[in-house]
C-alpha positions in Angstrom: -146.9 -81.3 -107.6 -144.9 -80.7 -104.4 -144.3 -77.1 -103.7 -140.7 -75.7 -103.7 -141.2 -72.2 -105.0 -139.9 -70.6 -101.8 -137.0 -71.3 -99.4 -139.2 -73.3 -97.1 -139.4 -76.2 -99.6 -142.3 -77.6 -97.6 -143.2 -80.1 -100.4 -146.9 -79.6 -99.9 -149.3 -80.7 -102.7 -151.2 -77.4 -102.7 -154.0 -78.8 -104.8 -154.9 -80.9 -101.8 -153.4 -79.1 -98.8 -152.1 -75.7 -97.9 -148.3 -75.1 -97.7 -146.4 -73.6 -94.7 -147.5 -70.3 -96.3 -151.2 -71.2 -95.5 -152.1 -71.1 -99.2 -153.5 -73.6 -101.6 -153.1 -73.5 -105.4 -155.8 -70.8 -105.9 -154.9 -67.2 -105.4 -156.6 -65.7 -102.3 -156.7 -62.0 -101.5 -158.0 -60.0 -98.6 -158.2 -56.3 -99.7 -157.7 -54.1 -102.7 -157.7 -50.4 -102.2 -155.6 -47.2 -102.7 -152.9 -46.8 -100.0 -151.5 -43.4 -99.3 -148.7 -44.2 -96.9 -146.2 -46.1 -99.0 -143.0 -44.3 -100.1 -143.9 -40.9 -101.8 -142.7 -42.1 -105.2 -145.3 -44.9 -105.0 -148.2 -43.3 -103.3 -148.1 -39.9 -105.0 -151.4 -38.0 -104.7 -153.7 -40.8 -105.9 -152.4 -43.7 -103.8 -150.7 -47.0 -104.6 -153.1 -49.7 -105.7 -152.5 -52.3 -103.0 -153.7 -55.8 -103.3 -153.1 -57.9 -100.1 -152.6 -61.6 -100.8 -153.5 -64.1 -98.1 -150.9 -66.2 -96.4 -147.2 -65.7 -96.0 -144.1 -68.0 -96.3 -142.2 -66.1 -93.5 -144.6 -65.6 -90.6 -142.9 -63.0 -88.5 -144.0 -62.9 -84.8 -144.5 -59.2 -85.0 -146.6 -59.0 -88.2 -149.2 -56.3 -88.1 -151.2 -58.0 -90.8 -151.6 -61.1 -88.7 -155.1 -62.2 -89.8 -154.0 -62.1 -93.5 -150.5 -63.5 -93.1 -150.8 -66.1 -90.4 -154.4 -67.0 -90.6 -154.7 -66.6 -94.4 -157.9 -64.6 -94.2 -159.3 -63.7 -97.6 -161.3 -65.0 -100.6 -160.2 -67.2 -103.4 -160.4 -65.5 -106.8 -160.2 -66.7 -110.3 -157.8 -65.1 -112.8 -160.6 -63.1 -114.3 -161.7 -61.9 -110.8 -158.1 -60.8 -110.0 -157.9 -58.9 -113.3 -161.3 -57.2 -112.5 -159.9 -56.3 -109.1 -156.9 -54.7 -110.8 -159.3 -52.8 -113.1 -161.2 -51.5 -110.1 -158.1 -50.0 -108.7 -156.9 -48.5 -112.0 -160.3 -46.9 -112.4 -159.7 -45.1 -109.1 -156.6 -43.5 -110.6 -153.9 -45.3 -108.6 -150.3 -44.8 -109.7 -149.5 -48.5 -109.7 -150.6 -52.0 -108.8 -148.9 -52.9 -105.5 -149.0 -56.7 -105.0 -148.4 -57.2 -101.3 -146.9 -60.5 -100.1 -147.6 -62.5 -103.2 -144.4 -64.6 -103.2 -146.2 -67.9 -102.6 -148.4 -67.3 -105.7 -145.6 -66.4 -108.2 -146.5 -69.1 -110.8 -150.2 -68.2 -110.8 -149.4 -64.5 -110.7 -147.0 -64.6 -113.6 -149.8 -66.3 -115.7 -152.2 -63.5 -114.8 -149.7 -60.7 -115.5 -148.8 -62.1 -118.9 -152.4 -61.9 -119.9 -153.4 -58.7 -118.1 -150.7 -56.3 -119.4 -151.1 -53.6 -116.8 -151.3 -50.0 -118.0 -149.7 -48.8 -114.8 -146.4 -50.1 -113.2 -146.6 -53.4 -111.3 -145.0 -53.3 -107.8 -143.9 -56.6 -106.2 -144.0 -55.9 -102.5 -142.4 -58.8 -100.5 -140.7 -59.9 -97.4 -137.5 -60.7 -99.3 -137.6 -64.4 -98.4 -137.5 -65.6 -102.0 -135.8 -67.9 -104.3 -134.0 -66.1 -107.1 -135.0 -68.8 -109.6 -138.6 -68.3 -108.7 -138.3 -64.5 -109.3 -137.1 -65.2 -112.9 -140.7 -66.2 -113.7 -141.6 -62.5 -113.1 -139.0 -61.0 -115.4 -140.6 -58.5 -117.7 -143.8 -58.6 -115.8 -142.8 -56.6 -112.7 -141.7 -52.9 -113.0 -140.9 -52.1 -109.4 -139.6 -54.4 -106.7 -140.2 -53.4 -103.1 -138.5 -56.0 -101.0 -137.6 -56.0 -97.3 -134.3 -57.1 -96.1 -135.3 -57.8 -92.5 -132.2 -59.3 -91.0 -128.5 -59.7 -91.6 -127.7 -62.3 -88.9 -129.2 -65.7 -88.6 -130.0 -65.5 -84.8 -132.7 -62.7 -85.0 -134.0 -64.2 -88.3 -134.6 -67.5 -86.6 -136.0 -66.0 -83.4 -138.5 -63.7 -85.0 -139.2 -65.4 -88.4 -138.1 -69.0 -88.0 -135.8 -68.6 -90.9 -132.1 -68.8 -90.0 -131.2 -68.8 -93.7 -133.2 -65.5 -94.3 -130.3 -63.3 -95.4 -128.8 -65.9 -97.7 -132.0 -66.0 -99.7 -133.0 -62.3 -99.4 -129.6 -61.0 -100.5 -129.7 -63.3 -103.6 -133.3 -62.3 -104.3 -132.5 -58.6 -104.1 -129.6 -59.0 -106.5 -131.9 -60.8 -109.0 -134.5 -58.1 -108.6 -131.9 -55.4 -109.2 -130.7 -57.3 -112.3 -134.2 -57.3 -113.7 -135.3 -53.7 -113.1 -132.2 -51.7 -112.1 -132.3 -48.4 -110.2 -135.4 -46.3 -109.7 -136.6 -44.2 -112.6 -139.1 -41.4 -111.9 -141.6 -39.7 -114.2 -142.0 -36.0 -114.4 -144.2 -36.0 -111.4 -141.8 -37.9 -109.2 -143.7 -41.2 -109.4 -141.6 -44.3 -109.8 -141.9 -46.1 -113.2 -139.4 -48.8 -112.6 -136.6 -49.9 -110.3 -136.0 -51.4 -106.9 -136.6 -49.8 -103.4 -135.1 -51.8 -100.5 -136.9 -51.5 -97.2 -135.8 -52.3 -93.6 -138.0 -52.2 -90.6 -135.9 -51.1 -87.6 -136.6 -53.4 -84.7 -136.1 -52.2 -81.1 -133.0 -53.7 -79.6 -131.8 -54.8 -83.0 -130.4 -51.6 -84.6 -127.2 -53.5 -85.5 -129.3 -55.4 -88.1 -130.2 -52.2 -89.9 -126.6 -51.1 -90.0 -125.3 -54.4 -91.3 -128.1 -54.6 -93.9 -127.4 -51.2 -95.4 -123.6 -51.8 -95.3 -124.4 -54.8 -97.6 -126.6 -52.7 -99.8 -123.9 -50.1 -100.1 -121.4 -52.6 -101.1 -123.6 -54.6 -103.6 -126.4 -52.8 -105.5 -124.7 -49.6 -104.4 -125.4 -46.2 -102.8 -127.6 -45.0 -105.7 -130.1 -47.6 -104.6 -133.4 -46.2 -103.2 -133.8 -47.3 -99.6 -136.6 -47.0 -97.1 -135.7 -47.0 -93.4 -138.9 -47.7 -91.6 -139.7 -46.5 -88.1 -143.3 -47.8 -87.9 -142.7 -50.9 -85.7 -145.5 -51.6 -83.3 -145.6 -54.8 -81.2 -148.2 -57.3 -82.3 -149.0 -61.0 -81.6 -146.3 -63.0 -80.0 -143.9 -60.1 -80.1 -145.8 -58.5 -77.2 -144.2 -61.2 -75.0 -140.7 -61.2 -76.5 -138.3 -58.5 -75.2 -136.9 -56.4 -76.7 -139.4 -56.3 -79.5 -142.3 -56.0 -77.0 -141.9 -52.2 -77.1 -141.8 -49.5 -79.7 -138.5 -48.3 -81.2 -137.0 -45.4 -79.3 -136.2 -42.0 -80.9 -132.5 -42.6 -79.9 -132.3 -45.9 -81.6 -133.8 -44.6 -84.9 -131.5 -41.5 -84.7 -128.4 -43.7 -84.4 -129.5 -45.8 -87.4 -130.3 -42.7 -89.5 -126.9 -41.1 -88.7 -125.0 -44.3 -89.6 -126.9 -44.8 -92.9 -126.4 -41.2 -94.0 -122.7 -41.6 -93.3 -122.6 -44.5 -95.8 -123.3 -42.1 -98.7 -126.7 -43.2 -99.9 -128.2 -40.8 -102.4 -131.9 -41.7 -102.1 -133.3 -42.4 -98.6 -136.7 -42.4 -97.2 -137.0 -42.0 -93.4 -140.1 -42.0 -91.3 -141.3 -39.8 -88.4 -142.4 -41.2 -85.1 -146.0 -40.6 -86.2 -145.7 -43.6 -88.5 -145.9 -46.0 -85.5 -149.6 -45.9 -85.1 -152.2 -48.7 -85.4 -154.4 -46.3 -87.4 -152.1 -46.8 -90.4 -152.9 -50.6 -90.5 -155.5 -51.4 -93.2 -158.9 -52.9 -92.4 -159.0 -56.4 -94.0 -162.6 -56.8 -95.0 -162.4 -57.9 -98.6 -162.8 -54.2 -99.7 -162.3 -53.9 -103.5 -162.1 -57.7 -104.1 -164.2 -58.8 -107.1 -166.4 -61.6 -105.8 
């Protein structure tokens, strides 16, 4: 069957070849471990149970997880192995299962989640470059959506991710996610049980994208939406040769974005300190926690 689950519509027969995402028809993962540097309502004290899926349908030039996203590093796992991987995380006391960049495995993942019935919230952590109709396969299976909205305009989306139609799809996907899970609900300890948290990584020389993205969020899901304005940009890969994203974000740029977003009236915002832009926060992809 020709693959059309994401906006790329590459038409690959993934039982024979990999798609543009670098994935075949078997789920492939690179790491499963507690992560303590997600948004506070996800990480809490015990960490978010991150599972990094191999491959990516977007392929940003600045991706910090290059080996996993661009080179599809990882190990193929059966449904049972994936469920055992989930079990291993839950046994460590994580607050949720955080499925990182799994968009290109949605049909397979939906099958696993229907059978697994997770005892902790399931987080779908994605680039935002999704088809709304594909996301419908996850309705009732995902508790928390954690999408990026990376760009508003087509020019930077094309330049940095080869996807001029990025916002068209991401905005539609976010509205579908919001329809499914609504606004964030916290438990008595401040840990998220359900809802959507929208992220945006502020890129150097591109602060207008952040402003436009959150103006759209303000006018659509609304100012009660939880948002995460990320300052952690560090140049990687091809980005090191592409001004202005060949440098880190300046304090002035982030301050301007923060001021403009607060003026929009958002009620629930996460902001990052300059300390977040360190390579030490990037996980080591070595198949840790993967049931083999």
